[in-house]
C-alpha positions in Angstrom: 85.5 173.7 119.2 89.1 172.3 119.5 88.3 169.7 116.9 87.1 172.3 114.4 90.1 174.5 115.1 92.4 171.5 114.5 90.8 170.7 111.1 90.9 174.4 110.2 94.6 174.6 111.1 95.4 171.5 109.1 93.5 172.9 106.1 95.4 176.2 106.3 98.7 174.4 106.5 97.8 172.1 103.7 96.7 175.1 101.6 99.9 177.0 102.2 101.9 173.9 101.3 100.0 173.6 98.0 100.5 177.3 97.3 104.2 176.9 97.9 104.5 173.8 95.7 102.5 175.5 92.9 104.6 178.6 93.1 107.7 176.6 93.0 106.4 174.7 89.9 105.5 178.0 88.2 109.0 179.4 89.1 110.7 176.3 87.7 108.6 176.3 84.5 109.2 180.0 84.0 112.9 179.6 84.6 113.1 176.7 82.1 111.2 178.7 79.5 113.3 181.8 80.1 116.5 179.9 79.9 115.4 178.2 76.7 114.7 181.5 75.1 117.9 183.0 76.5 119.9 179.9 75.2 118.5 180.5 71.7 119.4 184.2 71.8 122.8 183.4 73.2 123.4 180.7 70.6 122.6 183.3 67.9 124.9 185.9 69.5 127.7 183.3 69.8 127.3 182.2 66.2 127.4 185.8 65.0 130.6 186.5 67.0 132.1 183.2 65.8 131.4 184.0 62.2 132.9 187.5 62.7 136.1 186.0 64.2 136.4 183.2 61.6 135.9 185.7 58.8 138.6 188.1 60.2 141.1 185.3 60.6 140.5 183.5 57.4 141.4 186.5 55.3 144.9 186.1 56.6 144.8 182.4 55.6 143.8 183.4 52.1 146.6 186.0 52.1 149.1 183.3 53.1 147.9 180.9 50.4 148.0 183.6 47.7 151.4 185.0 48.7 152.9 181.5 48.7 152.6 181.5 44.9 154.2 184.9 44.4 157.4 184.8 42.2 159.5 186.9 44.6 158.7 184.5 47.5 160.2 181.7 45.3 163.2 184.0 44.7 163.7 184.3 48.5 163.8 180.5 48.8 166.0 180.0 45.8 168.5 182.6 47.1 168.0 184.9 44.1 166.2 187.7 46.0 167.5 191.2 46.2 167.7 193.2 49.5 165.0 195.6 48.2 162.6 192.7 47.6 161.9 192.8 51.3 159.7 195.8 50.6 157.1 193.4 49.1 156.6 191.7 52.5 156.5 195.0 54.3 153.9 196.4 51.8 151.7 193.3 52.1 151.8 193.5 55.9 151.0 197.2 55.9 148.1 196.9 53.5 146.6 193.8 55.1 147.1 195.0 58.7 149.1 191.8 59.4 151.5 191.6 62.3 154.2 190.1 60.2 154.8 188.3 56.9 157.8 185.9 56.8 159.4 183.5 54.4 160.9 180.4 56.0 163.0 177.7 54.4 162.8 173.9 55.0 165.3 174.2 57.9 163.0 176.6 59.7 165.2 179.6 59.2 163.6 183.0 58.5 164.9 184.2 55.2 162.9 187.4 55.1 160.3 189.1 57.2 158.3 192.3 57.1 159.3 193.2 60.6 162.9 192.1 60.8 162.0 188.6 62.0 159.6 189.8 64.7 157.6 186.8 65.9 159.8 184.4 64.1 160.4 182.4 67.3 156.7 181.9 67.7 156.2 181.2 64.0 158.6 178.2 64.1 156.0 176.3 66.0 153.5 176.3 63.2 155.5 175.8 60.0 156.1 172.1 60.5 152.7 171.2 59.0 153.3 173.7 56.1 156.8 172.2 55.4 155.0 168.8 55.0 152.8 170.3 52.2 149.7 171.3 54.2 148.2 174.5 55.6 149.3 175.2 59.1 147.8 177.4 61.8 148.4 178.1 65.5 148.8 180.6 68.3 151.7 182.7 69.5 152.5 183.0 73.2 151.8 186.2 74.9 154.7 188.5 74.2 155.4 192.2 74.2 153.9 192.2 70.7 150.7 190.8 72.1 148.6 187.7 71.2 149.5 186.3 67.8 147.7 183.9 65.4 149.6 182.3 62.5 148.8 180.8 59.2 151.7 179.0 57.4 151.2 178.0 53.7 153.6 175.7 51.9 155.7 177.1 49.0 156.1 174.6 46.1 158.8 174.6 43.6 158.6 173.8 39.9 158.8 170.0 40.5 156.1 170.1 43.2 158.6 169.9 46.0 158.1 172.0 49.2 160.8 174.6 49.2 159.6 176.4 52.4 156.7 178.2 53.9 155.2 181.6 54.0 153.9 182.6 57.4 151.3 185.4 58.0 150.7 186.5 61.6 148.1 188.8 63.0 147.7 190.4 66.4 144.6 189.1 68.1 144.5 192.3 70.2 143.5 194.2 67.1 140.7 191.7 66.4 138.9 191.9 69.7 139.6 195.6 70.3 136.6 196.5 68.1 134.4 194.2 70.1 135.0 195.8 73.5 131.8 196.7 75.3 129.6 194.5 73.1 127.1 192.4 75.1 126.9 189.6 76.0 130.4 188.6 77.1 131.9 186.3 74.4 135.4 184.7 74.6 137.3 182.1 72.5 139.7 179.6 74.1 142.5 177.6 72.5 143.2 173.9 72.9 144.8 174.5 76.3 141.6 176.3 77.6 143.3 179.7 77.6 141.3 182.7 76.4 142.8 184.2 73.3 140.0 186.5 72.1 137.2 188.2 74.1 135.1 191.3 74.2 135.9 191.6 77.9 139.5 192.5 78.8 139.1 190.8 82.2 138.9 187.4 80.5 142.1 187.7 78.3 144.6 184.9 79.2 142.3 183.3 81.7 142.7 179.5 81.5 140.5 176.6 82.3 142.3 174.4 84.8 142.2 170.6 84.3 139.1 169.0 85.8 137.2 172.2 86.3 133.6 172.4 84.8 134.2 175.8 83.3 136.5 178.8 83.1 138.1 180.2 86.3 140.7 183.0 86.8 144.3 182.5 87.7 145.2 181.8 91.3 145.1 185.0 93.4 143.5 187.3 90.9 139.7 186.8 91.3 137.6 184.5 93.4 136.6 181.2 91.7 133.2 180.6 90.4 130.6 177.8 91.1 128.9 175.9 88.3 125.4 174.3 88.6 122.8 172.9 86.3 119.1 173.8 85.9 117.9 170.9 83.7 120.3 170.8 80.8 121.4 174.4 81.2 124.8 175.1 82.8 124.7 178.1 85.2 127.8 180.0 86.3 127.9 181.9 89.6 130.6 184.6 89.1 132.1 187.4 91.1 134.5 188.9 88.6 133.6 192.6 88.5 130.9 194.9 87.2 131.4 194.0 83.5 130.5 190.4 83.9 127.2 189.0 85.1 127.0 187.6 88.6 124.8 184.7 87.4 125.1 183.6 83.8 124.0 180.9 81.4 127.1 179.3 79.8 126.9 178.2 76.1 129.7 176.6 74.1 130.4 176.2 70.3 133.4 174.4 68.8 135.2 176.2 65.9 137.4 173.5 64.3 138.1 175.9 61.3 140.3 178.1 63.5 141.1 175.5 66.3 139.2 177.5 69.0 136.2 177.1 71.2 133.6 179.9 71.4 131.8 180.5 74.7 129.2 183.0 75.8 127.9 184.2 79.2 124.2 185.3 79.1 123.0 187.3 82.1 120.1 185.4 83.8 119.0 188.2 86.1 116.1 189.1 83.8 115.0 185.4 83.7 115.3 185.2 87.4 113.3 188.4 88.0 110.6 187.3 85.6 110.4 183.8 87.2 110.3 185.3 90.7 107.6 187.7 89.6 105.4 185.0 88.1 105.8 182.8 91.1 105.0 185.7 93.4 102.0 186.6 91.4 100.7 183.0 91.5 101.3 182.8 95.2 99.6 186.1 95.8 96.6 185.1 93.7 96.2 181.8 95.5 96.7 183.4 98.9 94.1 185.9 98.1 91.8 183.2 96.9 92.5 181.2 100.1 91.7 184.2 102.3 88.4 184.7 100.5 87.7 181.0 100.9 88.5 181.2 104.6 86.1 184.1 105.0 83.5 182.2 103.1 83.7 179.2 105.4 82.7 181.4 108.3 79.3 181.9 106.8 77.9 178.5 106.6 74.4 179.6 105.6 75.8 181.7 102.8 78.0 178.8 101.8 75.0 176.4 101.9 73.0 178.7 99.8 75.9 179.3 97.4 76.4 175.5 97.1 72.7 175.0 96.3 73.0 177.7 93.7 76.1 176.2 92.4 74.6 172.8 92.0 71.6 174.3 90.2 74.0 176.2 87.9 76.0 173.0 87.3 72.8 171.1 86.4 71.7 173.9 84.1 75.2 174.1 82.5 75.2 170.3 82.1 71.9 170.4 80.4 73.1 173.3 78.2 76.1 171.3 77.3 74.0 168.4 76.4 71.8 170.6 74.2 74.9 172.2 72.6 76.3 168.7 72.0 73.2 167.6 70.3 73.2 170.8 68.2 76.8 170.2 67.2 76.0 166.6 66.2 73.1 167.9 64.1 75.2 170.6 62.5 78.0 168.1 61.8 75.5 165.8 60.0 74.2 168.8 58.0 77.7 169.9 57.2 78.6 166.3 56.0 75.5 166.3 53.8 76.3 169.7 52.5 79.8 168.6 51.7 78.5 165.6 49.8 76.1 167.9 47.9 78.9 170.3 47.2 81.0 167.4 45.8 78.1 166.4 43.6 77.6 170.0 42.5 81.2 170.3 41.7 81.1 167.1 39.6 78.0 168.4 37.7 79.8 171.8 37.2 82.8 170.1 35.8 80.6 168.1 33.4 78.7 171.2 32.5 81.9 173.0 31.8 83.0 170.2 29.5 79.7 170.3 27.6 80.0 174.1 27.4 83.5 173.7 25.9 82.1 171.1 23.4 79.4 173.6 22.4 82.1 176.3 21.8 84.1 173.7 19.7 81.1 172.3 17.9 81.4 174.5 14.8 85.1 173.6 14.3 84.4 169.9 15.0 81.6 169.9 12.4 84.0 171.4 9.9 86.6 168.9 10.9 84.2 166.0 10.2 82.6 167.5 7.2 85.9 167.8 5.2 86.8 164.1 5.5 83.2 163.1 4.7 83.2 165.1 1.5 86.6 163.7 0.6 85.3 160.2 1.3 82.4 160.8 -1.1 84.7 162.2 -3.8 87.2 159.3 -3.4 84.4 156.8 -3.5 82.9 158.2 -6.7 86.3 158.4 -8.3 87.0 154.8 -7.3 83.8 153.6 -9.0 85.0 155.4 -12.2 88.5 153.9 -12.0 87.0 150.4 -11.7 84.8 151.0 -14.6 87.8 152.2 -16.6 89.8 149.1 -15.7 92.3 150.8 -13.4 91.9 148.9 -10.1 95.3 150.2 -8.8 94.0 153.8 -8.8 90.8 152.6 -7.2 92.9 150.9 -4.5 94.7 154.2 -3.8 91.3 155.9 -3.3 90.2 153.2 -1.0 93.4 153.6 1.1 92.8 157.3 1.4 89.2 156.6 2.4 90.5 154.3 5.2 92.9 157.1 6.4 90.1 159.6 6.4 87.9 157.2 8.4 90.7 156.7 10.9 91.0 160.5 11.3 87.2 160.8 11.9 87.3 157.9 14.3 90.1 159.6 16.3 88.1 162.9 16.5 84.9 161.1 17.6 87.0 159.0 20.2 88.4 162.2 21.7 84.9 163.8 21.8 83.4 160.7 23.5 86.3 160.6 26.0 86.1 164.3 26.7 82.3 164.4 27.1 81.9 161.4 29.5 81.7 162.0 33.2 84.8 160.5 35.0 84.9 159.6 38.6 87.6 161.3 40.7 90.5 159.0 40.8 94.3 159.1 40.4 95.7 156.7 37.8 98.6 156.6 35.4 98.0 159.0 32.5 100.3 159.8 29.5 100.4 163.7 29.6 101.6 163.8 26.0 98.6 161.9 24.8 96.2 164.1 26.9 97.6 167.3 25.4 97.6 165.8 21.9 93.9 165.0 22.3 93.3 168.6 23.5 95.1 169.9 20.4 93.1 167.6 18.1 89.8 169.0 19.6 91.0 172.6 18.9 92.9 171.9 15.6 90.2 173.4 13.4 90.1 176.7 15.4 93.9 176.8 15.3 93.9 176.6 11.6 91.0 179.0 11.1 92.8 181.7 13.2 96.2 181.0 11.5 97.9 180.3 14.8 101.5 179.3 14.7 101.7 176.2 17.0 105.0 175.3 18.7 104.7 171.9 20.4 107.7 170.5 22.3 107.3 167.2 24.2 109.6 164.2 24.9 109.4 161.3 22.5 108.8 158.8 25.3 105.5 158.8 27.2 105.3 161.2 30.2 103.4 159.4 32.9 101.6 161.6 35.6 99.1 161.0 38.3 95.5 162.1 37.5 92.5 161.3 35.4 92.6 161.4 31.6 89.3 163.1 31.0 89.7 165.7 33.7 93.2 166.6 32.6 92.0 166.8 29.0 89.4 169.3 30.1 92.1 171.4 31.9 94.2 171.7 28.7 91.2 172.3 26.4 90.2 175.2 28.7 93.7 176.6 28.7 94.2 176.3 24.9 90.7 177.7 24.3 91.4 180.7 26.6 94.7 181.2 24.8 93.0 181.3 21.4 90.4 183.8 22.8 93.2 186.0 24.0 94.8 186.1 20.5 91.7 187.0 18.5 92.7 190.6 18.1 96.5 189.9 18.1 98.5 190.7 15.0 100.9 187.8 15.5 99.3 184.6 16.8 101.6 182.1 18.3 100.9 179.3 20.8 103.6 177.4 22.6 102.9 174.1 24.3 106.0 172.7 26.1 106.3 169.6 28.3 109.3 169.2 30.6 110.2 166.5 33.2 112.7 166.9 35.9 113.3 165.8 39.5 110.7 168.2 40.9 107.9 166.9 38.7 106.3 167.2 35.3 105.6 170.7 34.0 103.4 171.7 31.0 103.5 175.4 30.0 101.0 177.0 27.6 102.2 180.5 26.3 100.2 182.7 24.0 100.9 186.0 22.3 97.6 187.6 23.3 96.8 190.7 25.4 97.9 189.1 28.8 96.0 188.9 32.1 94.8 192.1 33.8 94.9 190.5 37.3 96.9 187.3 37.5 96.3 186.9 41.2 92.5 186.7 40.6 92.4 184.6 37.4 91.5 181.4 39.2 88.7 183.0 41.3 85.2 181.7 40.4 83.2 184.0 38.1 86.3 186.1 37.3 86.5 186.6 33.5 88.0 189.2 31.2 85.4 188.1 28.5 81.8 189.2 28.2 79.6 187.2 30.5 77.1 185.0 28.7 76.5 181.7 27.1 78.7 182.5 24.1 81.6 183.9 26.0 81.6 182.0 29.3 80.8 182.5 33.0 84.4 182.7 34.4 84.3 179.2 35.8 86.7 177.4 33.3 90.0 178.4 35.1 88.4 177.9 38.5 87.3 174.4 37.6 90.8 173.7 36.0 92.4 174.9 39.3 90.2 172.5 41.3 91.0 169.6 39.0 94.8 170.1 39.2 94.6 170.6 43.0 92.7 167.3 43.3 95.6 165.3 41.9 98.2 167.1 44.1 99.3 169.3 41.3 99.8 173.1 40.9 98.7 175.6 38.3 100.1 179.1 38.1 99.6 182.1 35.7 101.8 185.1 34.9 102.2 187.6 32.1 105.1 187.5 29.7 106.6 190.2 27.5 104.1 189.4 24.7 101.1 187.5 26.3 100.3 185.2 29.1 101.8 181.9 30.3 100.0 179.1 32.3 102.2 176.5 34.0 100.7 173.2 35.2 102.9 171.0 37.5 101.8 167.4 38.0 103.1 164.6 40.1 105.1 162.0 38.1 103.9 158.4 38.2 106.1 155.6 36.8 104.7 152.3 35.7 106.0 150.6 38.9 104.2 153.1 41.1 101.0 152.7 39.0 101.2 148.9 39.5 
């Protein structure tokens, strides 16, 4: 009995230790996750406050730069100013809400100021850089006038020599006054670590002492804080009043543009409460589970029966998993076979689409071949007569024309053979200009019969792209044929084919003057067509097949309406000869 109680006690202690360790792990994970989210939100708040402060201060920098070129400022430095010219500086200060606007010569003397030289002693510290020809900035010490920030811009003479400086100062109290009460606490410190701007008045003029990990108040005003780290997150433990968090996440951002350092304190109480709640929930859940398990161990018979049932369920589940595994393997094999069948069907569909396009072009192609044949017959008969008359030079001209007509018919037949053959899916180097020229040759007869004005703009040099010559030719034959179908009832028939090459890729645009597209977002869907469905009009698969062909070579095809028709844009990946090799 004592042995069983000892084992039971050790089991309970071990279980409680495991629950404590697991709860601590959950608490630590939740704390890290919460601090990470809090850090992201605090970084965004700090960036927003920093941008606001930089924007408010930089307008005074721009004012100093602009005013440095004012003619009356040059008059002050050249000694030609009148007493009433001081009204200019006072007016600029009033309209810009600046604390003071001063003109200082190379000796550092204040020649004129909007406020009778107010702040001139502080301003002398920041004009040295401006007198050397650069833009100066800096802070003013706390005075009765408040906290000051200065911008000093050099004033150049006609010969490019620095005559003096124009100094614009602003009261930082007016900058952060509008921020009071904003959450979270944000403050900006200067190079000495002293707070110059903050949305909490308690932090103004507090200075970071040397060697301290963070900000602390002056001696005797408030109790010092303690800083610790949770992972990479710095945590401050404060006691500085009701308007500052007791425990806060400290974030820092340098602002070299204004020579300050932005800092924010994010209250971690919500993160701590959430982490504690999650850890407590996990502990309560496992303690409840342990209590139930402890009660279950008191009933050995029930436990033995439950174990037997559990073993049976495990065996059944294992067998079920084996069956499911076998079923998944069978389904995977069927899916692979179906995918291969789908690929073959897609290839057959592409070939059928090409043959269908050839059928639609057959009448024009027959006419295109019939005309050269009749001309060949006529030139041959005339050549025989020229030879009989003893004029072989005229016969030679006819033979030359017969050769040209034969070359033209050979080119047409070559394009037809190339277009009709079934090409394996591959990505090689293809001249896009030659592909589009071949497509235009195949549709030339229909273009002439419809009286279409063709505008073809392509670079003189070959434009190499990645793809297959036959499949790309099918794409552009489909696009040109669809453009011609759209312009059947148009009064003005104009087709623009433009090839452009830039850093993003190679783009070919085909624009028609037809009736446009009723639903551009559906134009590439299978069986979507604006024409009558049938053998003569099409099944609505041409653009869908074209879309699949362009996608297979990592390209993109888009369609949209223009003011007077529709425009299709095909973007392809460029391929230089080096890449092709």
